[in-house]
C-alpha positions in Angstrom: 95.5 59.2 -14.9 94.9 62.2 -12.7 98.5 63.5 -12.8 98.2 64.1 -16.5 95.9 67.1 -15.8 98.7 69.1 -14.4 100.6 70.1 -17.6 102.8 73.2 -17.4 103.1 75.4 -20.3 106.6 75.3 -21.8 108.2 77.4 -24.5 108.6 75.9 -28.0 111.2 73.2 -28.3 112.0 74.1 -31.9 115.4 75.4 -31.0 116.1 72.7 -28.4 116.0 69.7 -30.7 119.1 67.6 -30.2 120.4 65.7 -33.2 122.5 62.5 -33.2 125.9 62.5 -34.7 126.3 61.9 -38.4 126.3 58.1 -39.0 129.2 57.1 -41.2 128.0 53.7 -42.2 124.7 52.1 -43.0 124.1 49.1 -40.7 122.0 46.0 -41.3 118.3 46.4 -40.3 118.4 43.4 -38.0 120.8 41.6 -35.7 122.1 38.2 -36.7 124.0 35.5 -34.6 127.2 35.8 -36.6 127.4 39.6 -36.5 130.4 41.2 -34.9 129.8 42.7 -31.5 130.8 46.2 -32.5 128.1 46.3 -35.3 125.5 44.7 -33.0 126.2 47.3 -30.3 125.7 50.2 -32.7 122.5 48.8 -34.1 121.0 48.3 -30.6 122.3 51.6 -29.2 121.1 53.6 -32.2 117.6 52.1 -31.9 117.2 53.1 -28.2 118.8 56.5 -28.5 116.5 57.2 -31.5 113.6 56.2 -29.3 114.7 58.6 -26.6 114.8 61.4 -29.1 111.4 60.5 -30.5 109.7 60.9 -27.1 111.4 64.2 -26.3 108.6 66.6 -27.4 105.8 64.6 -25.9 107.6 64.4 -22.6 108.1 68.1 -22.6 104.4 68.6 -23.1 103.6 66.4 -20.1 102.3 63.4 -21.9 102.5 60.5 -19.4 102.8 57.9 -22.1 105.8 59.7 -23.7 107.4 59.9 -20.2 106.9 56.2 -19.8 108.4 55.4 -23.2 111.4 57.7 -22.9 112.3 56.1 -19.6 112.0 52.6 -21.2 114.2 53.6 -24.1 116.8 55.2 -21.8 116.9 52.1 -19.6 117.3 49.9 -22.7 120.2 52.1 -23.9 121.9 51.9 -20.5 121.4 48.2 -20.4 123.0 47.8 -23.8 126.1 49.7 -22.6 126.3 47.2 -19.7 125.7 44.3 -21.9 128.6 45.1 -24.2 131.0 45.8 -21.5 134.0 45.5 -21.4 134.1 46.1 -25.2 132.8 49.7 -24.8 134.7 50.5 -21.6 136.9 53.4 -22.8 138.0 56.7 -21.3 134.7 58.4 -22.4 132.3 55.8 -21.1 132.2 57.2 -17.5 131.2 60.7 -18.9 128.5 59.2 -21.2 127.2 57.0 -18.3 127.1 59.9 -15.9 125.0 62.0 -18.2 122.6 59.2 -19.0 122.2 58.7 -15.2 121.5 62.4 -14.8 118.7 62.2 -17.4 117.3 59.1 -15.8 117.1 60.9 -12.4 115.2 63.8 -14.0 112.7 61.5 -15.6 112.3 59.3 -12.5 111.0 61.9 -10.1 108.0 62.8 -12.3 107.2 59.2 -12.9 107.3 58.4 -9.2 104.9 61.2 -8.5 102.5 60.0 -11.3 102.4 56.5 -9.9 101.9 57.7 -6.3 99.1 60.1 -7.2 97.4 57.4 -9.2 97.6 55.0 -6.3 96.0 57.5 -3.9 93.2 58.3 -6.3 92.4 54.6 -6.9 92.3 53.8 -3.2 90.6 56.9 -1.7 88.3 58.3 -4.3 86.8 61.7 -3.6 87.1 62.0 0.2 87.5 65.7 1.1 90.6 65.0 3.1 92.1 63.2 0.2 91.3 66.0 -2.2 93.2 68.4 0.0 96.1 66.0 0.2 96.2 65.5 -3.5 96.5 69.3 -4.1 99.9 69.2 -2.4 100.9 66.2 -4.5 99.7 67.8 -7.7 101.7 71.0 -6.9 104.8 68.9 -6.3 104.2 67.0 -9.6 103.8 70.3 -11.6 107.0 71.7 -10.1 108.9 68.5 -10.9 107.6 68.5 -14.5 108.7 72.1 -14.9 112.1 71.1 -13.9 112.1 68.1 -16.2 110.9 70.2 -19.2 113.7 72.7 -18.5 116.2 69.9 -18.4 115.0 68.4 -21.6 115.2 71.8 -23.3 118.7 72.6 -21.9 122.1 72.7 -23.6 123.1 69.9 -21.3 120.5 67.6 -22.8 121.5 68.5 -26.4 125.2 67.8 -25.5 124.1 64.5 -24.0 122.5 63.3 -27.2 125.3 64.5 -29.4 128.0 63.1 -27.1 126.3 59.7 -26.7 125.7 59.4 -30.4 129.2 60.3 -31.3 130.6 57.9 -28.7 128.4 55.1 -30.1 129.6 55.7 -33.7 133.3 56.6 -33.2 134.2 56.4 -29.5 137.7 55.3 -28.5 136.3 51.8 -27.9 135.8 51.4 -31.6 139.4 52.1 -32.7 141.6 50.6 -29.9 144.3 48.4 -31.4 145.2 46.0 -28.6 144.6 42.4 -29.3 141.9 42.1 -26.6 140.0 45.2 -27.9 140.1 43.8 -31.5 139.0 40.4 -30.3 136.0 41.8 -28.3 134.9 43.9 -31.3 135.1 40.9 -33.7 133.5 38.4 -31.4 130.2 37.1 -32.7 127.1 38.3 -31.1 125.9 34.7 -30.6 129.0 33.9 -28.5 128.8 37.1 -26.5 125.1 37.0 -25.9 125.1 33.4 -24.8 127.8 34.0 -22.3 126.4 37.3 -20.9 122.8 36.1 -20.6 123.9 32.9 -18.8 126.1 35.0 -16.4 123.3 37.5 -15.6 120.7 34.8 -15.2 122.9 32.9 -12.8 123.5 36.0 -10.7 119.8 36.9 -10.8 118.5 33.5 -9.6 121.2 33.2 -6.9 120.0 36.5 -5.4 116.3 35.7 -6.0 116.5 32.7 -3.7 116.9 35.0 -0.8 114.1 37.4 -2.0 111.8 37.2 1.1 114.8 38.1 3.4 115.9 41.1 1.4 115.5 44.6 2.7 114.1 47.4 0.5 117.4 48.4 -0.9 118.6 44.9 -1.8 115.2 44.2 -3.3 115.6 47.3 -5.4 119.0 46.0 -6.7 117.4 42.6 -7.5 114.7 44.5 -9.5 117.4 46.3 -11.5 119.1 43.0 -12.2 115.8 41.6 -13.4 115.2 44.6 -15.6 118.7 44.3 -17.1 118.1 40.7 -18.0 114.6 41.4 -19.4 115.7 44.4 -21.5 118.7 42.5 -22.9 116.5 39.6 -24.1 114.1 42.1 -25.6 116.9 43.9 -27.4 118.1 40.6 -28.9 114.7 39.7 -30.2 116.0 39.6 -33.8 118.2 36.6 -32.8 115.3 34.3 -31.9 113.0 32.5 -34.3 109.4 33.7 -34.5 107.5 32.2 -31.7 110.7 30.9 -30.0 109.3 28.9 -27.0 112.3 29.4 -24.7 112.5 33.2 -25.3 108.8 33.5 -24.6 109.0 31.4 -21.5 111.9 33.3 -20.0 110.5 36.7 -20.8 107.1 35.7 -19.3 108.7 34.8 -15.9 111.0 37.8 -16.0 108.1 40.2 -16.6 106.0 38.6 -13.9 108.8 39.1 -11.4 109.4 42.6 -12.7 105.8 43.6 -12.2 105.8 42.4 -8.6 109.1 43.9 -7.8 108.2 47.1 -9.6 105.0 47.5 -7.5 107.0 46.9 -4.3 109.5 49.6 -5.4 106.7 52.0 -6.2 105.3 51.5 -2.8 108.6 52.2 -1.2 109.1 55.3 -3.4 105.6 56.5 -2.6 106.1 56.2 1.1 109.4 58.2 0.9 107.8 60.9 -1.2 104.8 61.2 1.1 107.1 61.5 4.1 109.0 64.3 2.3 106.0 66.4 1.7 105.4 68.9 4.5 102.0 68.4 6.1 101.4 65.1 4.3 104.0 63.1 6.1 103.0 60.2 8.3 99.3 59.9 7.3 100.1 60.0 3.6 103.0 57.6 3.9 100.8 55.0 5.6 98.8 54.7 2.4 101.8 52.9 0.9 102.2 50.4 3.8 100.3 47.2 3.2 101.9 44.1 4.6 99.3 41.8 3.0 100.0 43.3 -0.4 103.7 43.1 0.2 103.5 39.3 1.0 101.3 38.7 -2.1 103.8 40.5 -4.4 106.8 38.7 -2.9 105.0 35.4 -3.3 104.3 36.1 -7.0 107.9 37.1 -7.7 109.3 34.1 -5.9 107.0 31.8 -8.0 108.2 33.4 -11.2 111.8 32.9 -10.2 111.2 29.2 -9.3 109.7 28.7 -12.8 112.6 30.6 -14.4 115.1 28.4 -12.5 113.6 25.3 -14.2 114.3 26.7 -17.7 117.5 25.7 -19.3 119.9 28.7 -19.9 120.2 30.2 -23.3 122.5 28.4 -25.7 123.8 29.2 -29.2 121.4 26.6 -30.5 118.5 28.8 -29.4 119.5 31.5 -31.9 117.8 31.5 -35.3 119.9 31.8 -38.4 119.3 35.1 -40.2 119.2 36.0 -43.9 120.8 39.3 -43.1 124.5 39.7 -44.2 127.0 39.3 -41.4 128.9 42.4 -40.4 
């Protein structure tokens, strides 16, 4: 990918490493259907926060794959917080959420530029006019990455990791003594997952039926719902038997729809970015306008949703028994 050639030099991150809070209790390695929701949330959230931390240095160096992986891990973490709401909805959650949203915004700008540059290169080759145009894009990408590297090496990022980790382990949500709070923490993962996945799938399919009539903003919201559902099923992989047909079938259609909606969103973001670059405005933004491509992608997404609609919702019977001890 062309954008990977523009890698700014950054200072050593040795003193910028953020460490998660001390973890008081060892948790089971895998999720199980009878596991309590508070334990399940910690397992899932730890996994994804650890994945964010693992990709920190590579992202600072400008590695496109590390950037991609850290964004996926962060989205998984944010999805887990949504998935286990209202159990984790305490006084600190808004602060944790706001900081995770800030980090997502920092990562998103560089990724959008990477995708847009790759699209221009793929479609235009080495035309002289395009080479000149790309220089402006590369400069913007390099500037955005410098800002990202600075953010990832900042005290704010270190506080984010420490605050989020502490909240996962010992946040107010974990010690509230009301009957409802205790019930939510003790509820089995199987019961909660079945209810939440059914709820989200119903909402997703209802909105997807109007896909071809949605404007760019509403289509973007549908894509986020699709991603939320996809990432939740992926995070719960431990609960499904190896080769579970229903899980594979549902994920297949969700990912098909996600690819199409993602490409449509990339086009919209590329057009907006092009219009914002001085001197590259209208001509560059037109590179991302392709009605034929848009119709094709909408058709693919609609087909995936039709197939998903024919699949029976998840039920507790779809969850495999586990040999792991319940917690």
